[in-house]
Every structure is written in structure tokens, then in C-alpha cells.
C-alpha positions, 0 to 999 in steps of 0.5 A: 500500500505504501508503494502505491501511495508513493507512486501516486504522489510521484505521478501527481508531482510529475504533472504538477511540475510540468504544468506549473513550470510552463505556467511560471515560464510563460508568466515570466515571459508575458508581454504584460511585463514589458517596461516602456513601449509595448508593441504587442498592445501598442501601449507604453508604461508611464512614470508610475511604473518606472517609479514603482521599479525604481522604488523596488530597486532602491528598497533592495539596495538599502536593505543590502547596504544599510543595517538600520534600514534592514532592521526597520523592515524586519520590525515593520513587516516581520515582527509586526506582520499581523498589524502591518498586513491588516493595515495594508488589507484595510487600505486596499479594501477602502481603495476597492470601495472608492474604485467601485463607487466611481467606476461601475461601467455597463459590461457586454458579453455574458455578464451583460446578459445576466444583468439585462435579464435579471433586472427586468421582466420585460427583458426576459420576454425578448427572443434574443434573451430567451434564446441565450438562456435556452442555449446557455442554461448553465447561467440560469442559477446565477441569473435567478439569484441576481433577479432574487437580489434585485427583487429583495433590495429593489436595486437594478443598477450596475453599481449595486451588483458591482458592490455585491461582487466586491463583497463576494470577492472580499468574503473569499479572501476572509474565508481564505484567511480563516483557512490559514488560521485553522491550518497554519496560524503562524502563516497568517501574516504572510496570507494578509500580504498575499491577499492584499496584493491580490485584491489591489490588482483585481479589477474583476470586482466590477464584473458581476459574473460566475468567476468572481461570485463563485470564489467565496463558495470555493474558499468556504468548502476548503475552510470547512474541509480544513476544520473537519481535518482538525481531529482535536477540535470539538466534534460539534464544530467539525460536524457543522463544517461537514454540513457546510461543506456539503451545502457549499459544494452543491451551490458551487456546482450550480454556480460554476461546475468546474469549480468543484475540481478541488473537491475531487482532489480532496477525495483522491488525497484522502483515499490515498492517505489510507494507503499511506497509513492503513494502521492509523484507521481505527474503529473510532476514526471510521465512525467519525468519518462515516458520521461526517460523510453522512452530514456532507451527503445530507447537506448536499442532498437537501441543497441540491433538491431545493436549488434544483427545484427552484431552477426547474420550476421557475416561471420568470423566463420561458426556456426551450430546454431541448436547445441546451448546448452539450458539453462536447461543444466546449471541448470542440471549441477548445482545440481551435484557434487559441483554445477559446471561444469560437464564433463559428461554432457558437453560431452553429449551436444557435442554428442547429435545432436539436441537442443531438444535431449539436452534439454530432456537429461538435464531435465532427469538429473535434475529430477533424481538428485532432486529425489535422493536428496529429499527436505531435501537433496536439501536444504543441497546441496544448503547450501554447494553450497552457500559456494562453490559459495561465500566463496573464496576470490580469486574468484576461482583462478586456479580452472578452468581446464587448467588454464594456459598452461605453467609450474606451478612451476616458478623459483625464478629468475627475477621479472617475476618469482617472481611475478608468484610465487604469482599466479601459482599453485605451486608458493612459495607464492601462499598461501600468495596470498590466505591469503591476498585475503581472508583477504580482502574478510572477511574485505569487507563482515565484513563491509557489515555485520556491516552496519545494521540499517535504510537503504536507497533505494540504499542499498536495491537495492544492497542487492536485486541485490545480493539476485538475484545473489545468487539465480541465482548461486544456481539454475544454474551452479556455484560451484566456486566464479569466477561467483561472479565477475560479481556482485562485483560492487554491493558488493563494493558499498554496503560496501562503502555505509554501512560504515557510519552505521558501524561507528555508530554501532561500536561506540554504541557497544564500548559505551555500553562496556565502560558503563558496565566497568564504572558500574562495577568499581563503583560497586567495589568501593562501595563494597570496601567502604562497606568492 
């Protein structure tokens, strides 16, 4: 059994290292990180980015050259990391509130259709709207939820739903911090820094869609799992967490089905753990596991029935359920172009009347493309698609069609326009935003990359979750890193839990370097004495 466990870990680590290496390499070589003129986008960074780079270099030099400055940095950012990290996070949240207050544009693509349908009963009677939801029935749960919120509050504005999105994103961060407190309390300061950096460069808080709205559900079921794993904690708390786990996983399935991949990773790793230590399985532990599983199943079952009944029996919009797009369509789209959305295939899904015809068409397109690529060509395509899926630290910002419906070239008058210049396609500071977001992305991935060494169960679960996420996006529609948002809780926690190993590994590296320098100095002195 132990051999099987070791073999399984070797397989997981192999796929993780290959896919993560590609991700990190492509992030490092991304066109977002170009300083100055960027021929890819036809933009240029400004003095803001130049000042940021100079500031980072200056801090690094002063840290190396002046002991008093290094002591001050250690005192502020290490000794008092909880206070400093909390303050930074608070400043970022205040900045988010200001940002959403002044910037809340109307969006196009799927997010625009969600808002359009959810806020008016007249809109859902339009042929174009009923056709969209008949085809894309996976978006019904979030649209009905948005409609319920609108009815409950009487609010229909984009700004309102942007505030809701902001709440969900920050709630996800809060759940992540709780997860760190549960699993590794000493890493809470690191988690505060990492999450403050993420939220500071994450403009998707003004994009009310499943990507951001599903984040707190993923973070919550990870938190519930970690609480269930605390064998010394009160059984009532663990039982409550089990119930919460079942409820949140089911809601995640309705919100964004692909986001439950971490649940699959949890199940696989828990089963493999039994193979590692079969002697640790006792009657008492089996009883506790069985009781927790029953609570998970009960919570999931009741939640599924209630939610599914609400969706199936809704009378808000009339659907033709026979027109639903089959899953194979997204796999067929995923092998063309950059591996993302295909207008041609999407139009065929709207034109073909039956689900079987849609399926036959998608199968034909998939087989044709795979035959055209061949084994070697498909492998190269997957490598390029991994770049498209993971390299962009802005998470595909502005890459969807009709991203915003208003003028994409704001003036520089007023706070609203000054902020829009950072996130609009022709904004003066769009290149500055791309650079800052990519820099944060590289730092995050760099922490994960340097966190090699002996790994705990939770780290292996998070790695396997990302392997599953990578493979899903490689096989199905991807092509831009927006689809990676749903797995951000895994990456943020993985970086946090890996940071301790990073410090150990970096310390060893510098220790080895200093030893080599000392040996070289001794050799030079001996050579000089001999001369």
C-alpha cells in the first residue's frame, strides 16, 4: 500500500511540475511585463511604473547596504506582520470601495446578459434573451439569484451588483484567511500580504459574473474541509463544517461546475492517505468519518433538491430546454484557434435545432481538428494553450468581446476618469495596470515555485486541485486566464502555505553562496601567502 501511495504522489508531482513550470515560464515571459513601449498592445508604461521599479530597486539596495534600514523592515513587516498586513488589507479594501463607487461601467458579453435579464421582466420576454438562456442554461442559477437580489433590495443598477461582487470577492479572501488560521496560524501574516496584493490588482470586482461570485463558495468548502481535518477540535464544530461543506459544494456546482475540481482532489488525497497509513484507521476514526460523510451527503442532498427545484420550476423566463448546448461543444471549441471561444461554432449551436444535431456537429469538429493536428501537433497546441490559459496576470482583462459598452478612451478629468484610465482599453495607464498585475502574478507563482521540499497533505491537495484545473482548461474551452479565477483560492493558499519552505530554501541557497565566497577568499589568501 505504501508503494502505491508513493507512486501516486510521484505521478501527481510529475504533472504538477510540468504544468506549473510552463505556467511560471510563460508568466515570466508575458508581454504584460514589458517596461516602456509595448508593441504587442501598442501601449507604453508611464512614470508610475518606472517609479514603482525604481522604488523596488532602491528598497533592495538599502536593505543590502544599510543595517538600520534592514532592521526597520524586519520590525515593520516581520515582527509586526499581523498589524502591518491588516493595515495594508484595510487600505486596499477602502481603495476597492472608492474604485467601485466611481467606476461601475455597463459590461457586454455574458455578464451583460445576466444583468439585462435579471433586472427586468420585460427583458426576459425578448427572443434574443430567451434564446441565450435556452442555449446557455448553465447561467440560469446565477441569473435567478441576481433577479432574487434585485427583487429583495429593489436595486437594478450596475453599481449595486458591482458592490455585491466586491463583497463576494472580499468574503473569499476572509474565508481564505480563516483557512490559514485553522491550518497554519503562524502563516497568517504572510496570507494578509498575499491577499492584499491580490485584491489591489483585481479589477474583476466590477464584473458581476460566475468567476468572481463563485470564489467565496470555493474558499468556504476548503475552510470547512480544513476544520473537519482538525481531529482535536470539538466534534460539534467539525460536524457543522461537514454540513457546510456539503451545502457549499452543491451551490458551487450550480454556480460554476468546474469549480468543484478541488473537491475531487480532496477525495483522491484522502483515499490515498489510507494507503499511506492503513494502521492509523481505527474503529473510532471510521465512525467519525462515516458520521461526517453522512452530514456532507445530507447537506448536499437537501441543497441540491431545493436549488434544483427552484431552477426547474421557475416561471420568470420561458426556456426551450431541448436547445441546451452539450458539453462536447466546449471541448470542440477548445482545440481551435487559441483554445477559446469560437464564433463559428457558437453560431452553429444557435442554428442547429436539436441537442443531438449539436452534439454530432461538435464531435465532427473535434475529430477533424485532432486529425489535422496529429499527436505531435496536439501536444504543441496544448503547450501554447497552457500559456494562453495561465500566463496573464490580469486574468484576461478586456479580452472578452464587448467588454464594456461605453467609450474606451476616458478623459483625464475627475477621479472617475482617472481611475478608468487604469482599466479601459485605451486608458493612459492601462499598461501600468498590466505591469503591476503581472508583477504580482510572477511574485505569487515565484513563491509557489520556491516552496519545494517535504510537503504536507494540504499542499498536495492544492497542487492536485490545480493539476485538475489545468487539465480541465486544456481539454475544454479556455484560451484566456479569466477561467483561472475560479481556482485562485487554491493558488493563494498554496503560496501562503509554501512560504515557510521558501524561507528555508532561500536561506540554504544564500548559505551555500556565502560558503563558496568564504572558500574562495581563503583560497586567495593562501595563494597570496604562497606568492
